[in-house]
N, CA, C and O atoms as a CHARMM CRD file, in Angstrom:
* protein
*
  396
    1    1 MET  N     99.01400  99.08100 209.31000 PROA 1      0.00000
    2    1 MET  CA    99.53800  98.70600 210.58300 PROA 1      0.00000
    3    1 MET  C     99.00600  99.84300 211.49000 PROA 1      0.00000
    4    1 MET  O     99.15000 101.03600 211.22400 PROA 1      0.00000
    5    2 ALA  N     98.43700  99.40500 212.48500 PROA 2      0.00000
    6    2 ALA  CA    97.85200 100.32800 213.44900 PROA 2      0.00000
    7    2 ALA  C     98.87800 100.74700 214.51800 PROA 2      0.00000
    8    2 ALA  O     99.81100 100.01300 214.84500 PROA 2      0.00000
    9    3 THR  N     98.66200 101.93600 215.03200 PROA 3      0.00000
   10    3 THR  CA    99.47200 102.42100 216.19800 PROA 3      0.00000
   11    3 THR  C     99.01700 101.69000 217.58300 PROA 3      0.00000
   12    3 THR  O     97.98000 101.02800 217.61900 PROA 3      0.00000
   13    4 MET  N     99.76600 101.83600 218.59100 PROA 4      0.00000
   14    4 MET  CA    99.30200 101.25300 219.75900 PROA 4      0.00000
   15    4 MET  C     98.02000 102.02900 220.21400 PROA 4      0.00000
   16    4 MET  O     97.15700 101.38200 220.80600 PROA 4      0.00000
   17    5 SER  N     97.84700 103.22100 220.01000 PROA 5      0.00000
   18    5 SER  CA    96.60800 103.84100 220.41800 PROA 5      0.00000
   19    5 SER  C     95.48200 103.36700 219.70600 PROA 5      0.00000
   20    5 SER  O     94.38100 103.26800 220.24700 PROA 5      0.00000
   21    6 GLU  N     95.70500 103.04600 218.44300 PROA 6      0.00000
   22    6 GLU  CA    94.46200 102.53100 217.62700 PROA 6      0.00000
   23    6 GLU  C     94.24900 101.11000 218.01100 PROA 6      0.00000
   24    6 GLU  O     93.08100 100.72100 217.98500 PROA 6      0.00000
   25    7 ALA  N     95.18100 100.26000 218.36500 PROA 7      0.00000
   26    7 ALA  CA    95.05300  98.92500 218.80900 PROA 7      0.00000
   27    7 ALA  C     94.39100  98.86500 220.13000 PROA 7      0.00000
   28    7 ALA  O     93.65000  97.91700 220.38800 PROA 7      0.00000
   29    8 LEU  N     94.61500  99.84500 221.01500 PROA 8      0.00000
   30    8 LEU  CA    93.93900  99.90400 222.40200 PROA 8      0.00000
   31    8 LEU  C     92.53100 100.32600 222.11200 PROA 8      0.00000
   32    8 LEU  O     91.60100  99.83900 222.75400 PROA 8      0.00000
   33    9 ALA  N     92.34600 101.18900 221.19400 PROA 9      0.00000
   34    9 ALA  CA    90.93600 101.60200 221.00900 PROA 9      0.00000
   35    9 ALA  C     90.13100 100.50500 220.43600 PROA 9      0.00000
   36    9 ALA  O     88.93200 100.38400 220.68900 PROA 9      0.00000
   37   10 ALA  N     90.78600  99.70700 219.66600 PROA 10     0.00000
   38   10 ALA  CA    90.02700  98.59600 219.02100 PROA 10     0.00000
   39   10 ALA  C     89.93200  97.35000 219.68100 PROA 10     0.00000
   40   10 ALA  O     89.45400  96.39000 219.07800 PROA 10     0.00000
   41   11 VAL  N     90.38000  97.23600 220.99300 PROA 11     0.00000
   42   11 VAL  CA    90.33900  96.05100 221.79700 PROA 11     0.00000
   43   11 VAL  C     89.00100  95.32700 221.76100 PROA 11     0.00000
   44   11 VAL  O     88.97200  94.10100 221.65600 PROA 11     0.00000
   45   12 ASP  N     87.90000  96.05100 221.84600 PROA 12     0.00000
   46   12 ASP  CA    86.55500  95.45500 221.79100 PROA 12     0.00000
   47   12 ASP  C     85.93200  95.23900 220.41400 PROA 12     0.00000
   48   12 ASP  O     84.81800  94.72700 220.30800 PROA 12     0.00000
   49   13 ASN  N     86.66200  95.63600 219.34300 PROA 13     0.00000
   50   13 ASN  CA    86.21900  95.44500 218.00900 PROA 13     0.00000
   51   13 ASN  C     86.59800  94.00200 217.62000 PROA 13     0.00000
   52   13 ASN  O     87.77500  93.64300 217.56300 PROA 13     0.00000
   53   14 SER  N     85.52300  93.16100 217.34700 PROA 14     0.00000
   54   14 SER  CA    85.79500  91.73300 216.95500 PROA 14     0.00000
   55   14 SER  C     86.18100  91.64700 215.59300 PROA 14     0.00000
   56   14 SER  O     86.63500  90.58100 215.17900 PROA 14     0.00000
   57   15 ASP  N     86.05600  92.69100 214.79000 PROA 15     0.00000
   58   15 ASP  CA    86.58400  92.67900 213.41600 PROA 15     0.00000
   59   15 ASP  C     88.03500  92.92000 213.24900 PROA 15     0.00000
   60   15 ASP  O     88.59200  92.71200 212.17100 PROA 15     0.00000
   61   16 MET  N     88.69000  93.38000 214.35600 PROA 16     0.00000
   62   16 MET  CA    90.11400  93.80300 214.29400 PROA 16     0.00000
   63   16 MET  C     90.86800  92.58400 214.85200 PROA 16     0.00000
   64   16 MET  O     90.50400  92.05000 215.90000 PROA 16     0.00000
   65   17 ARG  N     91.90800  92.15700 214.15000 PROA 17     0.00000
   66   17 ARG  CA    92.84000  91.14700 214.62200 PROA 17     0.00000
   67   17 ARG  C     94.15200  91.70900 214.78500 PROA 17     0.00000
   68   17 ARG  O     94.61000  92.46100 213.92500 PROA 17     0.00000
   69   18 HSD  N     94.84900  91.37600 215.91600 PROA 18     0.00000
   70   18 HSD  CA    96.19200  91.83500 216.34400 PROA 18     0.00000
   71   18 HSD  C     97.03700  90.66600 216.12000 PROA 18     0.00000
   72   18 HSD  O     97.01900  89.72000 216.90900 PROA 18     0.00000
   73   19 ILE  N     97.79400  90.68700 215.05600 PROA 19     0.00000
   74   19 ILE  CA    98.60900  89.50300 214.79300 PROA 19     0.00000
   75   19 ILE  C    100.07400  89.94800 214.96700 PROA 19     0.00000
   76   19 ILE  O    100.48200  91.04800 214.59400 PROA 19     0.00000
   77   20 VAL  N    100.83700  89.00400 215.56600 PROA 20     0.00000
   78   20 VAL  CA   102.21700  89.28000 215.84800 PROA 20     0.00000
   79   20 VAL  C    103.06500  88.06700 215.27700 PROA 20     0.00000
   80   20 VAL  O    102.87600  86.93100 215.71100 PROA 20     0.00000
   81   21 SER  N    103.97900  88.32800 214.32100 PROA 21     0.00000
   82   21 SER  CA   104.49200  87.42100 213.69000 PROA 21     0.00000
   83   21 SER  C    105.86900  87.13100 214.53700 PROA 21     0.00000
   84   21 SER  O    106.59400  88.03300 214.95700 PROA 21     0.00000
   85   22 VAL  N    106.11200  85.73800 214.71900 PROA 22     0.00000
   86   22 VAL  CA   107.32100  85.38100 215.51100 PROA 22     0.00000
   87   22 VAL  C    108.20200  84.47600 214.69900 PROA 22     0.00000
   88   22 VAL  O    107.71200  83.56800 214.02900 PROA 22     0.00000
   89   23 SER  N    109.46100  84.70000 214.74500 PROA 23     0.00000
   90   23 SER  CA   110.21100  83.84500 213.83800 PROA 23     0.00000
   91   23 SER  C    111.21400  82.89400 214.79400 PROA 23     0.00000
   92   23 SER  O    111.85400  81.96100 214.30900 PROA 23     0.00000
   93   24 GLY  N    111.25900  83.20700 216.03400 PROA 24     0.00000
   94   24 GLY  CA   112.01900  82.37300 216.87800 PROA 24     0.00000
   95   24 GLY  C    113.28100  83.06500 217.22800 PROA 24     0.00000
   96   24 GLY  O    114.11800  82.52900 217.95400 PROA 24     0.00000
   97   25 GLY  N    113.43600  84.28800 216.70300 PROA 25     0.00000
   98   25 GLY  CA   114.66700  85.13400 216.87700 PROA 25     0.00000
   99   25 GLY  C    114.37700  85.99000 218.02300 PROA 25     0.00000
  100   25 GLY  O    113.24600  85.95900 218.50700 PROA 25     0.00000
  101   26 LYS  N    115.34200  86.80500 218.54100 PROA 26     0.00000
  102   26 LYS  CA   115.40100  87.60300 219.66800 PROA 26     0.00000
  103   26 LYS  C    114.42900  88.79900 219.46600 PROA 26     0.00000
  104   26 LYS  O    113.75700  89.14100 220.43900 PROA 26     0.00000
  105   27 ASP  N    114.29900  89.43400 218.34500 PROA 27     0.00000
  106   27 ASP  CA   113.52000  90.58700 218.18300 PROA 27     0.00000
  107   27 ASP  C    112.10100  90.26700 218.23200 PROA 27     0.00000
  108   27 ASP  O    111.41000  90.87300 219.05100 PROA 27     0.00000
  109   28 SER  N    111.56400  89.38600 217.45800 PROA 28     0.00000
  110   28 SER  CA   110.21500  89.00100 217.48500 PROA 28     0.00000
  111   28 SER  C    109.79800  88.36800 218.78600 PROA 28     0.00000
  112   28 SER  O    108.64100  88.49900 219.18500 PROA 28     0.00000
  113   29 THR  N    110.74200  87.65500 219.49300 PROA 29     0.00000
  114   29 THR  CA   110.34900  87.13400 220.71600 PROA 29     0.00000
  115   29 THR  C    110.22100  88.37800 221.88700 PROA 29     0.00000
  116   29 THR  O    109.28000  88.43400 222.67900 PROA 29     0.00000
  117   30 ALA  N    111.18800  89.22600 221.85000 PROA 30     0.00000
  118   30 ALA  CA   111.06800  90.35100 222.71700 PROA 30     0.00000
  119   30 ALA  C    109.92500  91.25200 222.53100 PROA 30     0.00000
  120   30 ALA  O    109.49700  91.89600 223.48900 PROA 30     0.00000
  121   31 LEU  N    109.37600  91.34700 221.30800 PROA 31     0.00000
  122   31 LEU  CA   108.09800  92.09700 220.99600 PROA 31     0.00000
  123   31 LEU  C    106.87900  91.34100 221.48000 PROA 31     0.00000
  124   31 LEU  O    105.92300  91.93400 221.98000 PROA 31     0.00000
  125   32 ALA  N    106.91900  90.03500 221.32800 PROA 32     0.00000
  126   32 ALA  CA   105.76600  89.40600 221.75300 PROA 32     0.00000
  127   32 ALA  C    105.69400  89.42600 223.25600 PROA 32     0.00000
  128   32 ALA  O    104.63200  89.68800 223.82100 PROA 32     0.00000
  129   33 ILE  N    106.70100  89.17900 223.85900 PROA 33     0.00000
  130   33 ILE  CA   106.79100  89.23700 225.36200 PROA 33     0.00000
  131   33 ILE  C    106.42800  90.75100 225.96900 PROA 33     0.00000
  132   33 ILE  O    105.63300  90.88800 226.89800 PROA 33     0.00000
  133   34 TYR  N    107.04400  91.75800 225.39000 PROA 34     0.00000
  134   34 TYR  CA   106.65400  93.09100 225.72100 PROA 34     0.00000
  135   34 TYR  C    105.23000  93.34600 225.64200 PROA 34     0.00000
  136   34 TYR  O    104.57900  93.87700 226.54200 PROA 34     0.00000
  137   35 LEU  N    104.72200  92.90400 224.40900 PROA 35     0.00000
  138   35 LEU  CA   103.22700  93.32100 224.17000 PROA 35     0.00000
  139   35 LEU  C    102.33700  92.42000 225.22600 PROA 35     0.00000
  140   35 LEU  O    101.30400  92.86900 225.72200 PROA 35     0.00000
  141   36 ARG  N    102.79100  91.23800 225.48800 PROA 36     0.00000
  142   36 ARG  CA   101.88700  90.37200 226.42900 PROA 36     0.00000
  143   36 ARG  C    101.84700  91.02000 227.88300 PROA 36     0.00000
  144   36 ARG  O    100.83100  91.06800 228.57600 PROA 36     0.00000
  145   37 GLU  N    103.16400  91.53800 228.26700 PROA 37     0.00000
  146   37 GLU  CA   103.29900  92.08700 229.59800 PROA 37     0.00000
  147   37 GLU  C    102.74400  93.40700 229.68900 PROA 37     0.00000
  148   37 GLU  O    102.04400  93.73000 230.64900 PROA 37     0.00000
  149   38 LYS  N    103.03200  94.24300 228.68000 PROA 38     0.00000
  150   38 LYS  CA   102.59800  95.69300 228.68300 PROA 38     0.00000
  151   38 LYS  C    101.14000  95.91900 228.41300 PROA 38     0.00000
  152   38 LYS  O    100.46100  96.75100 229.01400 PROA 38     0.00000
  153   39 TYR  N    100.68300  95.08000 227.42100 PROA 39     0.00000
  154   39 TYR  CA    99.32900  95.26900 226.95100 PROA 39     0.00000
  155   39 TYR  C     98.47700  94.00400 227.00500 PROA 39     0.00000
  156   39 TYR  O     98.00100  93.54800 225.96500 PROA 39     0.00000
  157   40 PRO  N     98.26800  93.41600 228.20400 PROA 40     0.00000
  158   40 PRO  CA    97.63100  92.21300 228.20900 PROA 40     0.00000
  159   40 PRO  C     96.12900  92.19800 227.75800 PROA 40     0.00000
  160   40 PRO  O     95.52500  91.15100 227.52400 PROA 40     0.00000
  161   41 GLN  N     95.62300  93.34700 227.66600 PROA 41     0.00000
  162   41 GLN  CA    94.15100  93.39900 227.25400 PROA 41     0.00000
  163   41 GLN  C     94.02400  93.33500 225.76600 PROA 41     0.00000
  164   41 GLN  O     92.92000  93.18300 225.24500 PROA 41     0.00000
  165   42 ILE  N     95.19800  93.45500 225.01900 PROA 42     0.00000
  166   42 ILE  CA    95.05200  93.27000 223.53700 PROA 42     0.00000
  167   42 ILE  C     95.08700  91.77900 223.19900 PROA 42     0.00000
  168   42 ILE  O     96.07800  91.10800 223.48900 PROA 42     0.00000
  169   43 PRO  N     93.98800  91.23400 222.57300 PROA 43     0.00000
  170   43 PRO  CA    93.95700  89.85800 222.25700 PROA 43     0.00000
  171   43 PRO  C     94.79200  89.50200 221.00600 PROA 43     0.00000
  172   43 PRO  O     94.28200  89.27400 219.90900 PROA 43     0.00000
  173   44 MET  N     96.07300  89.47500 221.25400 PROA 44     0.00000
  174   44 MET  CA    97.00100  89.14300 220.11200 PROA 44     0.00000
  175   44 MET  C     97.08400  87.69600 219.68200 PROA 44     0.00000
  176   44 MET  O     96.93400  86.76300 220.47000 PROA 44     0.00000
  177   45 GLU  N     97.32400  87.56000 218.42200 PROA 45     0.00000
  178   45 GLU  CA    97.52200  86.18500 217.90600 PROA 45     0.00000
  179   45 GLU  C     99.00700  86.01000 217.47000 PROA 45     0.00000
  180   45 GLU  O     99.57000  86.88100 216.80700 PROA 45     0.00000
  181   46 LEU  N     99.58300  84.94400 217.83000 PROA 46     0.00000
  182   46 LEU  CA   100.95100  84.77900 217.33200 PROA 46     0.00000
  183   46 LEU  C    101.06300  83.83600 216.19100 PROA 46     0.00000
  184   46 LEU  O    100.45500  82.76600 216.20100 PROA 46     0.00000
  185   47 VAL  N    101.78900  84.18900 215.25400 PROA 47     0.00000
  186   47 VAL  CA   101.91500  83.37300 213.93500 PROA 47     0.00000
  187   47 VAL  C    103.44200  83.07700 213.69500 PROA 47     0.00000
  188   47 VAL  O    104.27600  83.94700 213.94700 PROA 47     0.00000
  189   48 PHE  N    103.75900  81.99300 213.26500 PROA 48     0.00000
  190   48 PHE  CA   104.97300  81.52400 212.84900 PROA 48     0.00000
  191   48 PHE  C    104.97700  80.93400 211.37400 PROA 48     0.00000
  192   48 PHE  O    104.27900  79.95700 211.10500 PROA 48     0.00000
  193   49 CYS  N    105.74500  81.52400 210.47000 PROA 49     0.00000
  194   49 CYS  CA   105.84500  81.12900 209.17400 PROA 49     0.00000
  195   49 CYS  C    106.88200  80.06800 208.92400 PROA 49     0.00000
  196   49 CYS  O    108.04000  80.45700 208.76800 PROA 49     0.00000
  197   50 ASP  N    106.63500  78.83200 208.86800 PROA 50     0.00000
  198   50 ASP  CA   107.61000  77.81000 208.92400 PROA 50     0.00000
  199   50 ASP  C    108.11000  77.66200 207.39800 PROA 50     0.00000
  200   50 ASP  O    107.36200  77.54400 206.42700 PROA 50     0.00000
  201   51 THR  N    109.47200  77.68800 207.37500 PROA 51     0.00000
  202   51 THR  CA   110.12100  77.52400 206.08000 PROA 51     0.00000
  203   51 THR  C    110.23600  76.04500 205.73900 PROA 51     0.00000
  204   51 THR  O    110.35900  75.64500 204.58100 PROA 51     0.00000
  205   52 GLY  N    110.18800  75.22500 206.84500 PROA 52     0.00000
  206   52 GLY  CA   110.56500  73.76400 206.59100 PROA 52     0.00000
  207   52 GLY  C    112.00900  73.48700 206.75400 PROA 52     0.00000
  208   52 GLY  O    112.47100  72.34600 206.74700 PROA 52     0.00000
  209   53 ALA  N    112.76600  74.65500 206.91400 PROA 53     0.00000
  210   53 ALA  CA   114.31500  74.45900 206.90600 PROA 53     0.00000
  211   53 ALA  C    114.83600  75.04500 208.25400 PROA 53     0.00000
  212   53 ALA  O    115.95000  75.56200 208.33700 PROA 53     0.00000
  213   54 GLU  N    113.92100  74.93200 209.37500 PROA 54     0.00000
  214   54 GLU  CA   114.33800  75.43000 210.61900 PROA 54     0.00000
  215   54 GLU  C    115.11600  74.32100 211.35000 PROA 54     0.00000
  216   54 GLU  O    115.06100  73.12000 211.08500 PROA 54     0.00000
  217   55 LEU  N    115.81400  74.88300 212.26400 PROA 55     0.00000
  218   55 LEU  CA   116.49500  73.96500 213.24700 PROA 55     0.00000
  219   55 LEU  C    115.66300  73.32300 214.19400 PROA 55     0.00000
  220   55 LEU  O    114.68600  73.94400 214.61500 PROA 55     0.00000
  221   56 PRO  N    115.92100  72.06000 214.63500 PROA 56     0.00000
  222   56 PRO  CA   115.10400  71.56500 215.75000 PROA 56     0.00000
  223   56 PRO  C    114.90500  72.47900 217.02700 PROA 56     0.00000
  224   56 PRO  O    113.87300  72.48400 217.69900 PROA 56     0.00000
  225   57 GLU  N    116.00000  73.23400 217.27000 PROA 57     0.00000
  226   57 GLU  CA   115.93300  74.15500 218.42500 PROA 57     0.00000
  227   57 GLU  C    115.06300  75.27900 218.15500 PROA 57     0.00000
  228   57 GLU  O    114.70600  75.97200 219.10700 PROA 57     0.00000
  229   58 THR  N    114.66000  75.56200 216.93500 PROA 58     0.00000
  230   58 THR  CA   113.75100  76.65000 216.81700 PROA 58     0.00000
  231   58 THR  C    112.24700  76.22000 217.17600 PROA 58     0.00000
  232   58 THR  O    111.45200  76.95000 217.76800 PROA 58     0.00000
  233   59 TYR  N    112.00000  74.99500 216.74900 PROA 59     0.00000
  234   59 TYR  CA   110.67400  74.49900 217.16600 PROA 59     0.00000
  235   59 TYR  C    110.56600  74.34400 218.65900 PROA 59     0.00000
  236   59 TYR  O    109.54200  74.71400 219.23200 PROA 59     0.00000
  237   60 ALA  N    111.64800  73.77700 219.36000 PROA 60     0.00000
  238   60 ALA  CA   111.59600  73.62400 220.79800 PROA 60     0.00000
  239   60 ALA  C    111.56300  75.02400 221.44100 PROA 60     0.00000
  240   60 ALA  O    110.93700  75.14300 222.49400 PROA 60     0.00000
  241   61 PHE  N    112.18000  76.09600 220.90400 PROA 61     0.00000
  242   61 PHE  CA   112.06300  77.34000 221.50000 PROA 61     0.00000
  243   61 PHE  C    110.59000  77.91100 221.25400 PROA 61     0.00000
  244   61 PHE  O    110.11000  78.62200 222.13800 PROA 61     0.00000
  245   62 LEU  N    109.87500  77.65000 220.14500 PROA 62     0.00000
  246   62 LEU  CA   108.58000  78.16000 220.04400 PROA 62     0.00000
  247   62 LEU  C    107.62000  77.39500 221.10500 PROA 62     0.00000
  248   62 LEU  O    106.68400  78.01100 221.61400 PROA 62     0.00000
  249   63 ASP  N    107.85100  76.15200 221.39900 PROA 63     0.00000
  250   63 ASP  CA   107.12800  75.45200 222.33300 PROA 63     0.00000
  251   63 ASP  C    107.24000  75.98200 223.73800 PROA 63     0.00000
  252   63 ASP  O    106.28100  75.96000 224.50900 PROA 63     0.00000
  253   64 ARG  N    108.53300  76.50200 224.09000 PROA 64     0.00000
  254   64 ARG  CA   108.76000  77.16700 225.19300 PROA 64     0.00000
  255   64 ARG  C    108.08400  78.59100 225.26000 PROA 64     0.00000
  256   64 ARG  O    107.51300  78.96700 226.28300 PROA 64     0.00000
  257   65 LEU  N    108.17000  79.32200 224.18400 PROA 65     0.00000
  258   65 LEU  CA   107.56700  80.62400 224.12700 PROA 65     0.00000
  259   65 LEU  C    106.01100  80.55100 224.27700 PROA 65     0.00000
  260   65 LEU  O    105.40000  81.40600 224.91800 PROA 65     0.00000
  261   66 GLU  N    105.39500  79.50100 223.66100 PROA 66     0.00000
  262   66 GLU  CA   103.93900  79.28700 223.92200 PROA 66     0.00000
  263   66 GLU  C    103.60600  79.21000 225.44100 PROA 66     0.00000
  264   66 GLU  O    102.66300  79.83400 225.92900 PROA 66     0.00000
  265   67 ALA  N    104.40600  78.43300 226.13300 PROA 67     0.00000
  266   67 ALA  CA   104.17600  78.07700 227.48100 PROA 67     0.00000
  267   67 ALA  C    104.44900  79.40800 228.35800 PROA 67     0.00000
  268   67 ALA  O    103.72900  79.73400 229.30100 PROA 67     0.00000
  269   68 THR  N    105.45200  80.05000 227.97700 PROA 68     0.00000
  270   68 THR  CA   105.77200  81.28300 228.69800 PROA 68     0.00000
  271   68 THR  C    104.61600  82.31200 228.64500 PROA 68     0.00000
  272   68 THR  O    104.13800  82.90400 229.61200 PROA 68     0.00000
  273   69 LEU  N    104.23800  82.42600 227.30000 PROA 69     0.00000
  274   69 LEU  CA   103.30700  83.69500 227.10300 PROA 69     0.00000
  275   69 LEU  C    101.75900  83.09600 227.33200 PROA 69     0.00000
  276   69 LEU  O    100.82800  83.89000 227.47000 PROA 69     0.00000
  277   70 GLY  N    101.56200  81.80800 227.36100 PROA 70     0.00000
  278   70 GLY  CA   100.22400  81.31000 227.59000 PROA 70     0.00000
  279   70 GLY  C     99.34800  81.42500 226.45300 PROA 70     0.00000
  280   70 GLY  O     98.12500  81.46500 226.58900 PROA 70     0.00000
  281   71 LEU  N     99.97800  81.48600 225.23500 PROA 71     0.00000
  282   71 LEU  CA    99.21200  81.66000 224.01100 PROA 71     0.00000
  283   71 LEU  C     99.62700  80.69800 222.95800 PROA 71     0.00000
  284   71 LEU  O    100.82300  80.43600 222.83600 PROA 71     0.00000
  285   72 PRO  N     98.77400  80.17400 222.21800 PROA 72     0.00000
  286   72 PRO  CA    99.27200  79.35900 221.10300 PROA 72     0.00000
  287   72 PRO  C     99.84100  80.01400 219.96600 PROA 72     0.00000
  288   72 PRO  O     99.36300  81.10300 219.64800 PROA 72     0.00000
  289   73 ILE  N    100.82300  79.50900 219.27300 PROA 73     0.00000
  290   73 ILE  CA   101.41800  79.95600 218.19500 PROA 73     0.00000
  291   73 ILE  C    100.87600  79.24300 216.91200 PROA 73     0.00000
  292   73 ILE  O    101.01000  78.02500 216.79700 PROA 73     0.00000
  293   74 VAL  N    100.32400  79.92100 216.04200 PROA 74     0.00000
  294   74 VAL  CA    99.74600  79.31400 214.81300 PROA 74     0.00000
  295   74 VAL  C    100.97800  79.14100 213.79600 PROA 74     0.00000
  296   74 VAL  O    101.67000  80.09800 213.44600 PROA 74     0.00000
  297   75 ARG  N    101.17100  77.89800 213.38400 PROA 75     0.00000
  298   75 ARG  CA   102.30300  77.57600 212.69100 PROA 75     0.00000
  299   75 ARG  C    101.89700  77.41200 211.14800 PROA 75     0.00000
  300   75 ARG  O    101.26200  76.40800 210.82700 PROA 75     0.00000
  301   76 LEU  N    102.19900  78.24100 210.31400 PROA 76     0.00000
  302   76 LEU  CA   101.90100  78.19700 208.99800 PROA 76     0.00000
  303   76 LEU  C    102.98600  77.54200 208.15100 PROA 76     0.00000
  304   76 LEU  O    104.15500  77.84200 208.39700 PROA 76     0.00000
  305   77 ASN  N    102.70800  76.66700 207.16800 PROA 77     0.00000
  306   77 ASN  CA   103.56500  76.04300 206.33600 PROA 77     0.00000
  307   77 ASN  C    103.20000  76.16500 204.82900 PROA 77     0.00000
  308   77 ASN  O    102.10100  75.79800 204.41400 PROA 77     0.00000
  309   78 ALA  N    104.14600  76.68500 204.03700 PROA 78     0.00000
  310   78 ALA  CA   103.84300  76.96000 202.64600 PROA 78     0.00000
  311   78 ALA  C    103.34500  75.73500 201.83500 PROA 78     0.00000
  312   78 ALA  O    102.43100  75.77100 201.01200 PROA 78     0.00000
  313   79 LEU  N    104.08300  74.63300 202.18600 PROA 79     0.00000
  314   79 LEU  CA   103.58800  73.39500 201.32700 PROA 79     0.00000
  315   79 LEU  C    102.12700  73.05600 201.81700 PROA 79     0.00000
  316   79 LEU  O    101.29100  72.72400 200.97700 PROA 79     0.00000
  317   80 ASP  N    101.82400  73.12500 203.04600 PROA 80     0.00000
  318   80 ASP  CA   100.28400  72.88000 203.42300 PROA 80     0.00000
  319   80 ASP  C     99.40800  73.81500 202.61000 PROA 80     0.00000
  320   80 ASP  O     98.43900  73.41700 201.96500 PROA 80     0.00000
  321   81 MET  N     99.79900  75.07000 202.67600 PROA 81     0.00000
  322   81 MET  CA    98.92200  76.06200 202.03200 PROA 81     0.00000
  323   81 MET  C     98.79100  75.85900 200.48100 PROA 81     0.00000
  324   81 MET  O     97.78200  76.19800 199.86400 PROA 81     0.00000
  325   82 LEU  N     99.87200  75.28800 199.91000 PROA 82     0.00000
  326   82 LEU  CA    99.82100  75.07900 198.46700 PROA 82     0.00000
  327   82 LEU  C     99.19000  73.74200 198.18600 PROA 82     0.00000
  328   82 LEU  O     98.93500  73.45000 197.01800 PROA 82     0.00000
  329   83 GLY  N     98.91300  72.89200 199.18200 PROA 83     0.00000
  330   83 GLY  CA    98.31700  71.62800 198.97800 PROA 83     0.00000
  331   83 GLY  C     99.32500  70.55300 198.45000 PROA 83     0.00000
  332   83 GLY  O     98.91800  69.51300 197.93200 PROA 83     0.00000
  333   84 VAL  N    100.65400  70.84100 198.59900 PROA 84     0.00000
  334   84 VAL  CA   101.72100  69.99100 198.15900 PROA 84     0.00000
  335   84 VAL  C    102.04700  68.93300 199.31500 PROA 84     0.00000
  336   84 VAL  O    102.17500  69.25500 200.49600 PROA 84     0.00000
  337   85 ARG  N    102.15400  67.74500 198.86700 PROA 85     0.00000
  338   85 ARG  CA   102.55100  66.62200 199.76000 PROA 85     0.00000
  339   85 ARG  C    103.98300  66.88000 200.27600 PROA 85     0.00000
  340   85 ARG  O    104.89800  67.09200 199.48100 PROA 85     0.00000
  341   86 GLN  N    104.16500  66.86200 201.56900 PROA 86     0.00000
  342   86 GLN  CA   105.40300  66.95500 202.12600 PROA 86     0.00000
  343   86 GLN  C    106.13600  65.58500 202.04100 PROA 86     0.00000
  344   86 GLN  O    105.53000  64.52900 202.22600 PROA 86     0.00000
  345   87 GLY  N    107.48300  65.64300 201.74800 PROA 87     0.00000
  346   87 GLY  CA   108.31000  64.60000 201.68300 PROA 87     0.00000
  347   87 GLY  C    109.56900  64.70000 202.46200 PROA 87     0.00000
  348   87 GLY  O    109.97500  65.82700 202.74500 PROA 87     0.00000
  349   88 ARG  N    110.22100  63.67400 202.83500 PROA 88     0.00000
  350   88 ARG  CA   111.44500  63.69500 203.56000 PROA 88     0.00000
  351   88 ARG  C    112.52500  64.75000 202.90500 PROA 88     0.00000
  352   88 ARG  O    112.96700  64.64100 201.76100 PROA 88     0.00000
  353   89 GLY  N    112.83900  65.70100 203.75700 PROA 89     0.00000
  354   89 GLY  CA   113.80000  66.72200 203.19000 PROA 89     0.00000
  355   89 GLY  C    113.23600  67.62500 202.26800 PROA 89     0.00000
  356   89 GLY  O    113.98500  68.40900 201.68400 PROA 89     0.00000
  357   90 ARG  N    112.01100  67.63000 202.04800 PROA 90     0.00000
  358   90 ARG  CA   111.45700  68.58700 201.09300 PROA 90     0.00000
  359   90 ARG  C    110.77000  69.78500 201.86500 PROA 90     0.00000
  360   90 ARG  O    110.00000  69.60000 202.80800 PROA 90     0.00000
  361   91 ASN  N    111.11800  71.02500 201.37900 PROA 91     0.00000
  362   91 ASN  CA   110.56900  72.14900 202.08100 PROA 91     0.00000
  363   91 ASN  C    110.05200  73.15000 200.97100 PROA 91     0.00000
  364   91 ASN  O    110.26100  72.88500 199.78700 PROA 91     0.00000
  365   92 PRO  N    109.40200  74.25900 201.33300 PROA 92     0.00000
  366   92 PRO  CA   108.95800  75.18400 200.29400 PROA 92     0.00000
  367   92 PRO  C    109.98100  75.75700 199.37400 PROA 92     0.00000
  368   92 PRO  O    109.69900  76.06300 198.21600 PROA 92     0.00000
  369   93 PHE  N    111.18700  75.90500 199.89500 PROA 93     0.00000
  370   93 PHE  CA   112.29700  76.26100 198.96600 PROA 93     0.00000
  371   93 PHE  C    112.46600  75.37400 197.84200 PROA 93     0.00000
  372   93 PHE  O    112.59000  75.82400 196.70200 PROA 93     0.00000
  373   94 ASP  N    112.47900  74.06700 198.11100 PROA 94     0.00000
  374   94 ASP  CA   112.70800  73.00300 197.13000 PROA 94     0.00000
  375   94 ASP  C    111.59200  73.00500 196.08200 PROA 94     0.00000
  376   94 ASP  O    111.81100  72.84300 194.88200 PROA 94     0.00000
  377   95 TYR  N    110.36700  73.20300 196.62100 PROA 95     0.00000
  378   95 TYR  CA   109.23400  73.28900 195.71600 PROA 95     0.00000
  379   95 TYR  C    109.36100  74.41800 194.71000 PROA 95     0.00000
  380   95 TYR  O    109.18000  74.14900 193.52200 PROA 95     0.00000
  381   96 TRP  N    109.64900  75.62900 195.06800 PROA 96     0.00000
  382   96 TRP  CA   109.80300  76.68600 194.15100 PROA 96     0.00000
  383   96 TRP  C    110.95200  76.62500 193.28000 PROA 96     0.00000
  384   96 TRP  O    110.92300  77.20200 192.19300 PROA 96     0.00000
  385   97 LEU  N    112.12000  75.87200 193.72700 PROA 97     0.00000
  386   97 LEU  CA   113.23700  75.83800 192.96100 PROA 97     0.00000
  387   97 LEU  C    112.99700  74.84900 191.76100 PROA 97     0.00000
  388   97 LEU  O    113.78500  74.88100 190.81600 PROA 97     0.00000
  389   98 GLU  N    112.05500  74.07100 191.76200 PROA 98     0.00000
  390   98 GLU  CA   111.68300  72.99100 190.88500 PROA 98     0.00000
  391   98 GLU  C    111.10000  73.66600 189.61400 PROA 98     0.00000
  392   98 GLU  O    111.15300  73.05400 188.54700 PROA 98     0.00000
  393   99 PHE  N    110.56000  74.87300 189.68300 PROA 99     0.00000
  394   99 PHE  CA   109.99700  75.49900 188.56500 PROA 99     0.00000
  395   99 PHE  C    111.00000  76.06300 187.59700 PROA 99     0.00000
  396   99 PHE  O    110.61900  76.63600 186.57700 PROA 99     0.00000
């Protein structure tokens, strides 16, 4: 994990990625908003790790956060990453509990 000084020094380094994980909660949201407002020169990437068991309000909130920040949120899903077909009511927790 880089310090803010290191992140600012690496702004022009295309090999460096600045990834901010957002959960839809207040803390990660506050961090993303703070970084976007205080350090707009840092090309940050927002990532959401979808458990598949989120409330519909979480997804709606993420849509609003994208619009507010003007940045896309990459949404990762463990089932997609594992190459497992999604089914109704099936989430990554279900997949691992079957083992």
